[in-house]
PDBQT receptor file of N, H, CA, C and O in Angstrom, charges set to zero:
ATOM      1  N   UNK A   1      84.056-154.401  99.200  1.00  0.00    +0.000 N 
ATOM      2  CA  UNK A   1      84.960-153.438  98.599  1.00  0.00    +0.000 C 
ATOM      3  C   UNK A   1      84.167-152.264  98.007  1.00  0.00    +0.000 C 
ATOM      4  O   UNK A   1      84.554-151.106  98.157  1.00  0.00    +0.000 OA
ATOM      5  N   UNK A   2      83.060-152.579  97.335  1.00  0.00    +0.000 N 
ATOM      6  H   UNK A   2      82.745-153.520  97.213  1.00  0.00    +0.000 HD
ATOM      7  CA  UNK A   2      82.253-151.516  96.724  1.00  0.00    +0.000 C 
ATOM      8  C   UNK A   2      81.734-150.549  97.784  1.00  0.00    +0.000 C 
ATOM      9  O   UNK A   2      81.740-149.334  97.586  1.00  0.00    +0.000 OA
ATOM     10  N   UNK A   3      81.290-151.092  98.896  1.00  0.00    +0.000 N 
ATOM     11  H   UNK A   3      81.285-152.079  99.057  1.00  0.00    +0.000 HD
ATOM     12  CA  UNK A   3      80.765-150.247  99.963  1.00  0.00    +0.000 C 
ATOM     13  C   UNK A   3      81.861-149.332 100.518  1.00  0.00    +0.000 C 
ATOM     14  O   UNK A   3      81.619-148.154 100.782  1.00  0.00    +0.000 OA
ATOM     15  N   UNK A   4      83.046-149.874 100.689  1.00  0.00    +0.000 N 
ATOM     16  H   UNK A   4      83.242-150.831 100.474  1.00  0.00    +0.000 HD
ATOM     17  CA  UNK A   4      84.170-149.068 101.178  1.00  0.00    +0.000 C 
ATOM     18  C   UNK A   4      84.501-147.950 100.191  1.00  0.00    +0.000 C 
ATOM     19  O   UNK A   4      84.756-146.816 100.597  1.00  0.00    +0.000 OA
ATOM     20  N   UNK A   5      84.496-148.265  98.916  1.00  0.00    +0.000 N 
ATOM     21  H   UNK A   5      84.289-149.186  98.586  1.00  0.00    +0.000 HD
ATOM     22  CA  UNK A   5      84.778-147.254  97.889  1.00  0.00    +0.000 C 
ATOM     23  C   UNK A   5      83.716-146.165  97.912  1.00  0.00    +0.000 C 
ATOM     24  O   UNK A   5      84.036-144.982  97.792  1.00  0.00    +0.000 OA
ATOM     25  N   UNK A   6      82.463-146.552  98.063  1.00  0.00    +0.000 N 
ATOM     26  H   UNK A   6      82.203-147.513  98.161  1.00  0.00    +0.000 HD
ATOM     27  CA  UNK A   6      81.378-145.560  98.128  1.00  0.00    +0.000 C 
ATOM     28  C   UNK A   6      81.558-144.635  99.334  1.00  0.00    +0.000 C 
ATOM     29  O   UNK A   6      81.355-143.426  99.227  1.00  0.00    +0.000 OA
ATOM     30  N   UNK A   7      81.933-145.197 100.464  1.00  0.00    +0.000 N 
ATOM     31  H   UNK A   7      82.098-146.179 100.551  1.00  0.00    +0.000 HD
ATOM     32  CA  UNK A   7      82.154-144.391 101.670  1.00  0.00    +0.000 C 
ATOM     33  C   UNK A   7      83.340-143.460 101.461  1.00  0.00    +0.000 C 
ATOM     34  O   UNK A   7      83.289-142.288 101.834  1.00  0.00    +0.000 OA
ATOM     35  N   UNK A   8      84.403-143.982 100.868  1.00  0.00    +0.000 N 
ATOM     36  H   UNK A   8      84.444-144.934 100.565  1.00  0.00    +0.000 HD
ATOM     37  CA  UNK A   8      85.575-143.146 100.617  1.00  0.00    +0.000 C 
ATOM     38  C   UNK A   8      85.273-142.018  99.633  1.00  0.00    +0.000 C 
ATOM     39  O   UNK A   8      85.819-140.923  99.768  1.00  0.00    +0.000 OA
ATOM     40  N   UNK A   9      84.424-142.266  98.659  1.00  0.00    +0.000 N 
ATOM     41  H   UNK A   9      83.981-143.155  98.549  1.00  0.00    +0.000 HD
ATOM     42  CA  UNK A   9      84.029-141.199  97.731  1.00  0.00    +0.000 C 
ATOM     43  C   UNK A   9      83.309-140.086  98.481  1.00  0.00    +0.000 C 
ATOM     44  O   UNK A   9      83.506-138.906  98.190  1.00  0.00    +0.000 OA
ATOM     45  N   UNK A  10      82.480-140.461  99.440  1.00  0.00    +0.000 N 
ATOM     46  H   UNK A  10      82.321-141.419  99.676  1.00  0.00    +0.000 HD
ATOM     47  CA  UNK A  10      81.786-139.475 100.268  1.00  0.00    +0.000 C 
ATOM     48  C   UNK A  10      82.794-138.669 101.090  1.00  0.00    +0.000 C 
ATOM     49  O   UNK A  10      82.675-137.449 101.201  1.00  0.00    +0.000 OA
ATOM     50  N   UNK A  11      83.779-139.351 101.662  1.00  0.00    +0.000 N 
ATOM     51  H   UNK A  11      83.875-140.342 101.572  1.00  0.00    +0.000 HD
ATOM     52  CA  UNK A  11      84.814-138.672 102.453  1.00  0.00    +0.000 C 
ATOM     53  C   UNK A  11      85.617-137.713 101.580  1.00  0.00    +0.000 C 
ATOM     54  O   UNK A  11      85.932-136.602 102.003  1.00  0.00    +0.000 OA
ATOM     55  N   UNK A  12      85.948-138.142 100.357  1.00  0.00    +0.000 N 
ATOM     56  H   UNK A  12      85.691-139.045 100.013  1.00  0.00    +0.000 HD
ATOM     57  CA  UNK A  12      86.678-137.272  99.431  1.00  0.00    +0.000 C 
ATOM     58  C   UNK A  12      85.869-136.013  99.144  1.00  0.00    +0.000 C 
ATOM     59  O   UNK A  12      86.431-134.918  99.098  1.00  0.00    +0.000 OA
ATOM     60  N   UNK A  13      84.572-136.149  98.953  1.00  0.00    +0.000 N 
ATOM     61  H   UNK A  13      84.116-137.038  98.990  1.00  0.00    +0.000 HD
ATOM     62  CA  UNK A  13      83.732-134.978  98.702  1.00  0.00    +0.000 C 
ATOM     63  C   UNK A  13      83.727-134.041  99.905  1.00  0.00    +0.000 C 
ATOM     64  O   UNK A  13      83.758-132.820  99.752  1.00  0.00    +0.000 OA
ATOM     65  N   UNK A  14      83.689-134.619 101.092  1.00  0.00    +0.000 N 
ATOM     66  H   UNK A  14      83.664-135.611 101.216  1.00  0.00    +0.000 HD
ATOM     67  CA  UNK A  14      83.643-133.813 102.314  1.00  0.00    +0.000 C 
ATOM     68  C   UNK A  14      84.989-133.155 102.618  1.00  0.00    +0.000 C 
ATOM     69  O   UNK A  14      85.045-132.099 103.248  1.00  0.00    +0.000 OA
ATOM     70  N   UNK A  15      86.056-133.781 102.172  1.00  0.00    +0.000 N 
ATOM     71  H   UNK A  15      86.010-134.640 101.661  1.00  0.00    +0.000 HD
ATOM     72  CA  UNK A  15      87.420-133.300 102.471  1.00  0.00    +0.000 C 
ATOM     73  C   UNK A  15      88.191-133.074 101.181  1.00  0.00    +0.000 C 
ATOM     74  O   UNK A  15      89.333-133.517 101.060  1.00  0.00    +0.000 OA
ATOM     75  N   UNK A  16      87.596-132.405 100.236  1.00  0.00    +0.000 N 
ATOM     76  H   UNK A  16      86.668-132.045 100.335  1.00  0.00    +0.000 HD
ATOM     77  CA  UNK A  16      88.165-132.304  98.892  1.00  0.00    +0.000 C 
ATOM     78  C   UNK A  16      89.468-131.518  98.823  1.00  0.00    +0.000 C 
ATOM     79  O   UNK A  16      90.150-131.548  97.798  1.00  0.00    +0.000 OA
ATOM     80  N   UNK A  17      89.821-130.823  99.882  1.00  0.00    +0.000 N 
ATOM     81  H   UNK A  17      89.267-130.799 100.714  1.00  0.00    +0.000 HD
ATOM     82  CA  UNK A  17      91.080-130.064  99.867  1.00  0.00    +0.000 C 
ATOM     83  C   UNK A  17      92.212-130.797 100.591  1.00  0.00    +0.000 C 
ATOM     84  O   UNK A  17      93.281-130.229 100.813  1.00  0.00    +0.000 OA
ATOM     85  N   UNK A  18      91.974-132.064 100.957  1.00  0.00    +0.000 N 
ATOM     86  H   UNK A  18      91.106-132.526 100.776  1.00  0.00    +0.000 HD
ATOM     87  CA  UNK A  18      92.991-132.861 101.639  1.00  0.00    +0.000 C 
ATOM     88  C   UNK A  18      93.439-134.005 100.735  1.00  0.00    +0.000 C 
ATOM     89  O   UNK A  18      92.618-134.641 100.075  1.00  0.00    +0.000 OA
ATOM     90  N   UNK A  19      94.734-134.261 100.711  1.00  0.00    +0.000 N 
ATOM     91  H   UNK A  19      95.401-133.744 101.248  1.00  0.00    +0.000 HD
ATOM     92  CA  UNK A  19      95.298-135.262  99.808  1.00  0.00    +0.000 C 
ATOM     93  C   UNK A  19      95.050-136.689 100.258  1.00  0.00    +0.000 C 
ATOM     94  O   UNK A  19      94.863-137.576  99.425  1.00  0.00    +0.000 OA
ATOM     95  N   UNK A  20      95.044-136.924 101.560  1.00  0.00    +0.000 N 
ATOM     96  H   UNK A  20      95.196-136.204 102.237  1.00  0.00    +0.000 HD
ATOM     97  CA  UNK A  20      95.024-138.290 102.074  1.00  0.00    +0.000 C 
ATOM     98  C   UNK A  20      93.790-139.101 101.652  1.00  0.00    +0.000 C 
ATOM     99  O   UNK A  20      93.946-140.251 101.242  1.00  0.00    +0.000 OA
ATOM    100  N   UNK A  21      92.587-138.557 101.735  1.00  0.00    +0.000 N 
ATOM    101  H   UNK A  21      92.460-137.623 102.068  1.00  0.00    +0.000 HD
ATOM    102  CA  UNK A  21      91.423-139.352 101.298  1.00  0.00    +0.000 C 
ATOM    103  C   UNK A  21      91.518-139.795  99.833  1.00  0.00    +0.000 C 
ATOM    104  O   UNK A  21      91.072-140.888  99.483  1.00  0.00    +0.000 OA
ATOM    105  N   UNK A  22      92.090-138.956  98.991  1.00  0.00    +0.000 N 
ATOM    106  H   UNK A  22      92.452-138.068  99.275  1.00  0.00    +0.000 HD
ATOM    107  CA  UNK A  22      92.245-139.332  97.581  1.00  0.00    +0.000 C 
ATOM    108  C   UNK A  22      93.189-140.532  97.444  1.00  0.00    +0.000 C 
ATOM    109  O   UNK A  22      92.948-141.426  96.631  1.00  0.00    +0.000 OA
ATOM    110  N   UNK A  23      94.246-140.547  98.230  1.00  0.00    +0.000 N 
ATOM    111  H   UNK A  23      94.441-139.821  98.890  1.00  0.00    +0.000 HD
ATOM    112  CA  UNK A  23      95.196-141.661  98.179  1.00  0.00    +0.000 C 
ATOM    113  C   UNK A  23      94.555-142.960  98.652  1.00  0.00    +0.000 C 
ATOM    114  O   UNK A  23      94.738-144.009  98.034  1.00  0.00    +0.000 OA
ATOM    115  N   UNK A  24      93.814-142.888  99.731  1.00  0.00    +0.000 N 
ATOM    116  H   UNK A  24      93.666-142.036 100.232  1.00  0.00    +0.000 HD
ATOM    117  CA  UNK A  24      93.160-144.088 100.258  1.00  0.00    +0.000 C 
ATOM    118  C   UNK A  24      92.118-144.595  99.267  1.00  0.00    +0.000 C 
ATOM    119  O   UNK A  24      92.031-145.797  99.018  1.00  0.00    +0.000 OA
ATOM    120  N   UNK A  25      91.332-143.690  98.704  1.00  0.00    +0.000 N 
ATOM    121  H   UNK A  25      91.403-142.713  98.907  1.00  0.00    +0.000 HD
ATOM    122  CA  UNK A  25      90.340-144.089  97.704  1.00  0.00    +0.000 C 
ATOM    123  C   UNK A  25      91.038-144.751  96.519  1.00  0.00    +0.000 C 
ATOM    124  O   UNK A  25      90.572-145.776  96.020  1.00  0.00    +0.000 OA
ATOM    125  N   UNK A  26      92.133-144.185  96.073  1.00  0.00    +0.000 N 
ATOM    126  H   UNK A  26      92.511-143.352  96.478  1.00  0.00    +0.000 HD
ATOM    127  CA  UNK A  26      92.876-144.760  94.949  1.00  0.00    +0.000 C 
ATOM    128  C   UNK A  26      93.367-146.165  95.276  1.00  0.00    +0.000 C 
ATOM    129  O   UNK A  26      93.312-147.050  94.422  1.00  0.00    +0.000 OA
ATOM    130  N   UNK A  27      93.845-146.383  96.495  1.00  0.00    +0.000 N 
ATOM    131  H   UNK A  27      93.890-145.664  97.189  1.00  0.00    +0.000 HD
ATOM    132  CA  UNK A  27      94.303-147.713  96.908  1.00  0.00    +0.000 C 
ATOM    133  C   UNK A  27      93.172-148.734  96.810  1.00  0.00    +0.000 C 
ATOM    134  O   UNK A  27      93.357-149.827  96.275  1.00  0.00    +0.000 OA
ATOM    135  N   UNK A  28      92.019-148.374  97.322  1.00  0.00    +0.000 N 
ATOM    136  H   UNK A  28      91.869-147.486  97.756  1.00  0.00    +0.000 HD
ATOM    137  CA  UNK A  28      90.871-149.284  97.273  1.00  0.00    +0.000 C 
ATOM    138  C   UNK A  28      90.430-149.526  95.834  1.00  0.00    +0.000 C 
ATOM    139  O   UNK A  28      90.107-150.654  95.460  1.00  0.00    +0.000 OA
ATOM    140  N   UNK A  29      90.417-148.470  95.030  1.00  0.00    +0.000 N 
ATOM    141  H   UNK A  29      90.679-147.554  95.334  1.00  0.00    +0.000 HD
ATOM    142  CA  UNK A  29      90.020-148.633  93.630  1.00  0.00    +0.000 C 
ATOM    143  C   UNK A  29      90.997-149.544  92.902  1.00  0.00    +0.000 C 
ATOM    144  O   UNK A  29      90.584-150.362  92.080  1.00  0.00    +0.000 OA
ATOM    145  N   UNK A  30      92.262-149.413  93.188  1.00  0.00    +0.000 N 
ATOM    146  H   UNK A  30      92.596-148.748  93.856  1.00  0.00    +0.000 HD
ATOM    147  CA  UNK A  30      93.261-150.267  92.561  1.00  0.00    +0.000 C 
ATOM    148  C   UNK A  30      93.026-151.728  92.942  1.00  0.00    +0.000 C 
ATOM    149  O   UNK A  30      93.092-152.612  92.088  1.00  0.00    +0.000 OA
ATOM    150  N   UNK A  31      92.758-151.977  94.198  1.00  0.00    +0.000 N 
ATOM    151  H   UNK A  31      92.704-151.259  94.892  1.00  0.00    +0.000 HD
ATOM    152  CA  UNK A  31      92.480-153.333  94.668  1.00  0.00    +0.000 C 
ATOM    153  C   UNK A  31      91.215-153.900  94.026  1.00  0.00    +0.000 C 
ATOM    154  O   UNK A  31      91.096-155.112  93.841  1.00  0.00    +0.000 OA
ATOM    155  N   UNK A  32      90.279-153.028  93.691  1.00  0.00    +0.000 N 
ATOM    156  H   UNK A  32      90.375-152.044  93.842  1.00  0.00    +0.000 HD
ATOM    157  CA  UNK A  32      89.020-153.458  93.079  1.00  0.00    +0.000 C 
ATOM    158  C   UNK A  32      89.124-153.555  91.560  1.00  0.00    +0.000 C 
ATOM    159  O   UNK A  32      88.137-153.862  90.891  1.00  0.00    +0.000 OA
ATOM    160  N   UNK A  33      90.309-153.296  91.012  1.00  0.00    +0.000 N 
ATOM    161  H   UNK A  33      91.111-153.047  91.556  1.00  0.00    +0.000 HD
ATOM    162  CA  UNK A  33      90.492-153.390  89.573  1.00  0.00    +0.000 C 
ATOM    163  C   UNK A  33      90.073-152.150  88.807  1.00  0.00    +0.000 C 
ATOM    164  O   UNK A  33      89.924-152.199  87.587  1.00  0.00    +0.000 OA
ATOM    165  N   UNK A  34      89.884-151.052  89.496  1.00  0.00    +0.000 N 
ATOM    166  H   UNK A  34      90.005-151.012  90.487  1.00  0.00    +0.000 HD
ATOM    167  CA  UNK A  34      89.469-149.797  88.861  1.00  0.00    +0.000 C 
ATOM    168  C   UNK A  34      90.701-148.910  88.626  1.00  0.00    +0.000 C 
ATOM    169  O   UNK A  34      90.839-147.836  89.211  1.00  0.00    +0.000 OA
ATOM    170  N   UNK A  35      91.571-149.389  87.770  1.00  0.00    +0.000 N 
ATOM    171  H   UNK A  35      91.459-150.263  87.295  1.00  0.00    +0.000 HD
ATOM    172  CA  UNK A  35      92.877-148.756  87.558  1.00  0.00    +0.000 C 
ATOM    173  C   UNK A  35      92.761-147.301  87.096  1.00  0.00    +0.000 C 
ATOM    174  O   UNK A  35      93.454-146.434  87.629  1.00  0.00    +0.000 OA
ATOM    175  N   UNK A  36      91.911-147.021  86.127  1.00  0.00    +0.000 N 
ATOM    176  H   UNK A  36      91.348-147.725  85.694  1.00  0.00    +0.000 HD
ATOM    177  CA  UNK A  36      91.794-145.658  85.605  1.00  0.00    +0.000 C 
ATOM    178  C   UNK A  36      91.325-144.683  86.675  1.00  0.00    +0.000 C 
ATOM    179  O   UNK A  36      91.842-143.571  86.781  1.00  0.00    +0.000 OA
ATOM    180  N   UNK A  37      90.346-145.103  87.466  1.00  0.00    +0.000 N 
ATOM    181  H   UNK A  37      89.926-146.007  87.380  1.00  0.00    +0.000 HD
ATOM    182  CA  UNK A  37      89.847-144.261  88.551  1.00  0.00    +0.000 C 
ATOM    183  C   UNK A  37      90.933-144.063  89.607  1.00  0.00    +0.000 C 
ATOM    184  O   UNK A  37      91.088-142.968  90.149  1.00  0.00    +0.000 OA
ATOM    185  N   UNK A  38      91.678-145.122  89.895  1.00  0.00    +0.000 N 
ATOM    186  H   UNK A  38      91.552-146.011  89.455  1.00  0.00    +0.000 HD
ATOM    187  CA  UNK A  38      92.763-145.030  90.875  1.00  0.00    +0.000 C 
ATOM    188  C   UNK A  38      93.807-144.016  90.418  1.00  0.00    +0.000 C 
ATOM    189  O   UNK A  38      94.258-143.190  91.212  1.00  0.00    +0.000 OA
ATOM    190  N   UNK A  39      94.189-144.071  89.163  1.00  0.00    +0.000 N 
ATOM    191  H   UNK A  39      93.823-144.742  88.518  1.00  0.00    +0.000 HD
ATOM    192  CA  UNK A  39      95.173-143.122  88.625  1.00  0.00    +0.000 C 
ATOM    193  C   UNK A  39      94.659-141.692  88.773  1.00  0.00    +0.000 C 
ATOM    194  O   UNK A  39      95.401-140.799  89.179  1.00  0.00    +0.000 OA
ATOM    195  N   UNK A  40      93.404-141.484  88.445  1.00  0.00    +0.000 N 
ATOM    196  H   UNK A  40      92.801-142.210  88.115  1.00  0.00    +0.000 HD
ATOM    197  CA  UNK A  40      92.805-140.154  88.553  1.00  0.00    +0.000 C 
ATOM    198  C   UNK A  40      92.895-139.634  89.996  1.00  0.00    +0.000 C 
ATOM    199  O   UNK A  40      93.230-138.469  90.214  1.00  0.00    +0.000 OA
ATOM    200  N   UNK A  41      92.600-140.484  90.968  1.00  0.00    +0.000 N 
ATOM    201  H   UNK A  41      92.328-141.430  90.790  1.00  0.00    +0.000 HD
ATOM    202  CA  UNK A  41      92.624-140.047  92.361  1.00  0.00    +0.000 C 
ATOM    203  C   UNK A  41      94.036-139.923  92.911  1.00  0.00    +0.000 C 
ATOM    204  O   UNK A  41      94.291-139.067  93.758  1.00  0.00    +0.000 OA
ATOM    205  N   UNK A  42      94.954-140.757  92.448  1.00  0.00    +0.000 N 
ATOM    206  H   UNK A  42      94.746-141.452  91.760  1.00  0.00    +0.000 HD
ATOM    207  CA  UNK A  42      96.357-140.567  92.820  1.00  0.00    +0.000 C 
ATOM    208  C   UNK A  42      96.856-139.215  92.311  1.00  0.00    +0.000 C 
ATOM    209  O   UNK A  42      97.570-138.506  93.021  1.00  0.00    +0.000 OA
ATOM    210  N   UNK A  43      96.483-138.861  91.089  1.00  0.00    +0.000 N 
ATOM    211  H   UNK A  43      95.903-139.436  90.513  1.00  0.00    +0.000 HD
ATOM    212  CA  UNK A  43      96.910-137.587  90.523  1.00  0.00    +0.000 C 
ATOM    213  C   UNK A  43      96.342-136.415  91.312  1.00  0.00    +0.000 C 
ATOM    214  O   UNK A  43      97.031-135.419  91.532  1.00  0.00    +0.000 OA
ATOM    215  N   UNK A  44      95.093-136.529  91.736  1.00  0.00    +0.000 N 
ATOM    216  H   UNK A  44      94.533-137.338  91.557  1.00  0.00    +0.000 HD
ATOM    217  CA  UNK A  44      94.485-135.463  92.548  1.00  0.00    +0.000 C 
ATOM    218  C   UNK A  44      95.203-135.365  93.889  1.00  0.00    +0.000 C 
ATOM    219  O   UNK A  44      95.461-134.263  94.373  1.00  0.00    +0.000 OA
ATOM    220  N   UNK A  45      95.522-136.493  94.486  1.00  0.00    +0.000 N 
ATOM    221  H   UNK A  45      95.312-137.388  94.093  1.00  0.00    +0.000 HD
ATOM    222  CA  UNK A  45      96.260-136.505  95.749  1.00  0.00    +0.000 C 
ATOM    223  C   UNK A  45      97.608-135.818  95.575  1.00  0.00    +0.000 C 
ATOM    224  O   UNK A  45      98.022-135.025  96.421  1.00  0.00    +0.000 OA
ATOM    225  N   UNK A  46      98.282-136.120  94.490  1.00  0.00    +0.000 N 
ATOM    226  H   UNK A  46      97.946-136.764  93.803  1.00  0.00    +0.000 HD
ATOM    227  CA  UNK A  46      99.591-135.543  94.215  1.00  0.00    +0.000 C 
ATOM    228  C   UNK A  46      99.492-134.041  93.937  1.00  0.00    +0.000 C 
ATOM    229  O   UNK A  46     100.391-133.278  94.289  1.00  0.00    +0.000 OA
ATOM    230  N   UNK A  47      98.413-133.632  93.314  1.00  0.00    +0.000 N 
ATOM    231  H   UNK A  47      97.682-134.252  93.027  1.00  0.00    +0.000 HD
ATOM    232  CA  UNK A  47      98.179-132.208  93.076  1.00  0.00    +0.000 C 
ATOM    233  C   UNK A  47      98.095-131.455  94.415  1.00  0.00    +0.000 C 
ATOM    234  O   UNK A  47      98.595-130.337  94.541  1.00  0.00    +0.000 OA
ATOM    235  N   UNK A  48      97.459-132.082  95.401  1.00  0.00    +0.000 N 
ATOM    236  H   UNK A  48      97.052-132.990  95.298  1.00  0.00    +0.000 HD
ATOM    237  CA  UNK A  48      97.300-131.460  96.714  1.00  0.00    +0.000 C 
ATOM    238  C   UNK A  48      98.543-131.601  97.592  1.00  0.00    +0.000 C 
ATOM    239  O   UNK A  48      98.762-130.795  98.497  1.00  0.00    +0.000 OA
ATOM    240  N   UNK A  49      99.350-132.617  97.327  1.00  0.00    +0.000 N 
ATOM    241  H   UNK A  49      99.172-133.272  96.592  1.00  0.00    +0.000 HD
ATOM    242  CA  UNK A  49     100.570-132.851  98.096  1.00  0.00    +0.000 C 
ATOM    243  C   UNK A  49     101.665-133.354  97.149  1.00  0.00    +0.000 C 
ATOM    244  O   UNK A  49     101.908-134.558  97.064  1.00  0.00    +0.000 OA
ATOM    245  N   UNK A  50     102.319-132.439  96.446  1.00  0.00    +0.000 N 
ATOM    246  H   UNK A  50     102.121-131.461  96.515  1.00  0.00    +0.000 HD
ATOM    247  CA  UNK A  50     103.304-132.823  95.428  1.00  0.00    +0.000 C 
ATOM    248  C   UNK A  50     104.529-133.565  95.961  1.00  0.00    +0.000 C 
ATOM    249  O   UNK A  50     105.286-134.140  95.179  1.00  0.00    +0.000 OA
ATOM    250  N   UNK A  51     104.732-133.562  97.258  1.00  0.00    +0.000 N 
ATOM    251  H   UNK A  51     104.117-133.095  97.893  1.00  0.00    +0.000 HD
ATOM    252  CA  UNK A  51     105.911-134.199  97.846  1.00  0.00    +0.000 C 
ATOM    253  C   UNK A  51     105.648-135.615  98.350  1.00  0.00    +0.000 C 
ATOM    254  O   UNK A  51     106.504-136.191  99.022  1.00  0.00    +0.000 OA
ATOM    255  N   UNK A  52     104.512-136.177  98.047  1.00  0.00    +0.000 N 
ATOM    256  H   UNK A  52     103.817-135.709  97.501  1.00  0.00    +0.000 HD
ATOM    257  CA  UNK A  52     104.160-137.509  98.547  1.00  0.00    +0.000 C 
ATOM    258  C   UNK A  52     104.856-138.575  97.694  1.00  0.00    +0.000 C 
ATOM    259  O   UNK A  52     104.385-138.933  96.614  1.00  0.00    +0.000 OA
ATOM    260  N   UNK A  53     105.970-139.064  98.195  1.00  0.00    +0.000 N 
ATOM    261  H   UNK A  53     106.353-138.773  99.072  1.00  0.00    +0.000 HD
ATOM    262  CA  UNK A  53     106.787-140.032  97.455  1.00  0.00    +0.000 C 
ATOM    263  C   UNK A  53     106.034-141.332  97.159  1.00  0.00    +0.000 C 
ATOM    264  O   UNK A  53     106.192-141.904  96.080  1.00  0.00    +0.000 OA
ATOM    265  N   UNK A  54     105.228-141.795  98.096  1.00  0.00    +0.000 N 
ATOM    266  H   UNK A  54     105.100-141.331  98.972  1.00  0.00    +0.000 HD
ATOM    267  CA  UNK A  54     104.489-143.046  97.889  1.00  0.00    +0.000 C 
ATOM    268  C   UNK A  54     103.538-142.923  96.696  1.00  0.00    +0.000 C 
ATOM    269  O   UNK A  54     103.435-143.839  95.880  1.00  0.00    +0.000 OA
ATOM    270  N   UNK A  55     102.859-141.807  96.603  1.00  0.00    +0.000 N 
ATOM    271  H   UNK A  55     102.943-141.063  97.266  1.00  0.00    +0.000 HD
ATOM    272  CA  UNK A  55     101.938-141.593  95.483  1.00  0.00    +0.000 C 
ATOM    273  C   UNK A  55     102.705-141.448  94.172  1.00  0.00    +0.000 C 
ATOM    274  O   UNK A  55     102.270-141.961  93.141  1.00  0.00    +0.000 OA
ATOM    275  N   UNK A  56     103.822-140.766  94.203  1.00  0.00    +0.000 N 
ATOM    276  H   UNK A  56     104.175-140.349  95.041  1.00  0.00    +0.000 HD
ATOM    277  CA  UNK A  56     104.649-140.617  93.003  1.00  0.00    +0.000 C 
ATOM    278  C   UNK A  56     105.078-141.995  92.498  1.00  0.00    +0.000 C 
ATOM    279  O   UNK A  56     104.970-142.288  91.307  1.00  0.00    +0.000 OA
ATOM    280  N   UNK A  57     105.557-142.827  93.401  1.00  0.00    +0.000 N 
ATOM    281  H   UNK A  57     105.644-142.590  94.368  1.00  0.00    +0.000 HD
ATOM    282  CA  UNK A  57     105.997-144.174  93.030  1.00  0.00    +0.000 C 
ATOM    283  C   UNK A  57     104.846-145.018  92.499  1.00  0.00    +0.000 C 
ATOM    284  O   UNK A  57     105.005-145.735  91.512  1.00  0.00    +0.000 OA
ATOM    285  N   UNK A  58     103.707-144.937  93.138  1.00  0.00    +0.000 N 
ATOM    286  H   UNK A  58     103.577-144.354  93.940  1.00  0.00    +0.000 HD
ATOM    287  CA  UNK A  58     102.549-145.723  92.708  1.00  0.00    +0.000 C 
ATOM    288  C   UNK A  58     102.110-145.304  91.300  1.00  0.00    +0.000 C 
ATOM    289  O   UNK A  58     101.804-146.154  90.464  1.00  0.00    +0.000 OA
ATOM    290  N   UNK A  59     102.080-144.010  91.047  1.00  0.00    +0.000 N 
ATOM    291  H   UNK A  59     102.328-143.320  91.726  1.00  0.00    +0.000 HD
ATOM    292  CA  UNK A  59     101.718-143.524  89.708  1.00  0.00    +0.000 C 
ATOM    293  C   UNK A  59     102.722-143.989  88.656  1.00  0.00    +0.000 C 
ATOM    294  O   UNK A  59     102.334-144.367  87.550  1.00  0.00    +0.000 OA
ATOM    295  N   UNK A  60     103.995-143.964  88.992  1.00  0.00    +0.000 N 
ATOM    296  H   UNK A  60     104.311-143.658  89.891  1.00  0.00    +0.000 HD
ATOM    297  CA  UNK A  60     105.010-144.414  88.046  1.00  0.00    +0.000 C 
ATOM    298  C   UNK A  60     104.784-145.878  87.688  1.00  0.00    +0.000 C 
ATOM    299  O   UNK A  60     104.908-146.264  86.526  1.00  0.00    +0.000 OA
ATOM    300  N   UNK A  61     104.457-146.678  88.672  1.00  0.00    +0.000 N 
ATOM    301  H   UNK A  61     104.357-146.364  89.616  1.00  0.00    +0.000 HD
ATOM    302  CA  UNK A  61     104.192-148.109  88.407  1.00  0.00    +0.000 C 
ATOM    303  C   UNK A  61     102.969-148.289  87.524  1.00  0.00    +0.000 C 
ATOM    304  O   UNK A  61     102.977-149.100  86.599  1.00  0.00    +0.000 OA
ATOM    305  N   UNK A  62     101.924-147.537  87.810  1.00  0.00    +0.000 N 
ATOM    306  H   UNK A  62     101.918-146.878  88.562  1.00  0.00    +0.000 HD
ATOM    307  CA  UNK A  62     100.656-147.707  87.085  1.00  0.00    +0.000 C 
ATOM    308  C   UNK A  62     100.712-147.176  85.656  1.00  0.00    +0.000 C 
ATOM    309  O   UNK A  62     100.053-147.709  84.764  1.00  0.00    +0.000 OA
ATOM    310  N   UNK A  63     101.484-146.148  85.447  1.00  0.00    +0.000 N 
ATOM    311  H   UNK A  63     102.020-145.715  86.172  1.00  0.00    +0.000 HD
ATOM    312  CA  UNK A  63     101.493-145.510  84.131  1.00  0.00    +0.000 C 
ATOM    313  C   UNK A  63     102.540-146.088  83.185  1.00  0.00    +0.000 C 
ATOM    314  O   UNK A  63     102.626-145.676  82.028  1.00  0.00    +0.000 OA
ATOM    315  N   UNK A  64     103.334-147.035  83.668  1.00  0.00    +0.000 N 
ATOM    316  H   UNK A  64     103.264-147.370  84.607  1.00  0.00    +0.000 HD
ATOM    317  CA  UNK A  64     104.341-147.655  82.788  1.00  0.00    +0.000 C 
ATOM    318  C   UNK A  64     104.068-149.106  82.571  1.00  0.00    +0.000 C 
ATOM    319  O   UNK A  64     104.817-149.776  81.859  1.00  0.00    +0.000 OA
TER     320      UNK A  64
């Protein structure tokens, strides 16, 4: 899991203007128990794509 997260962080850096890598990274971080980091990346994903219902729902679950 750690290796996957490290690779995804690299992809996020390379594609920092795209929402999807942030969402995938957040999913992996959530699975790894890194809730705060996951929330941060979900928020960045949502900033880049405000209409992403899945991310909106996931954030609502995590923040309540």
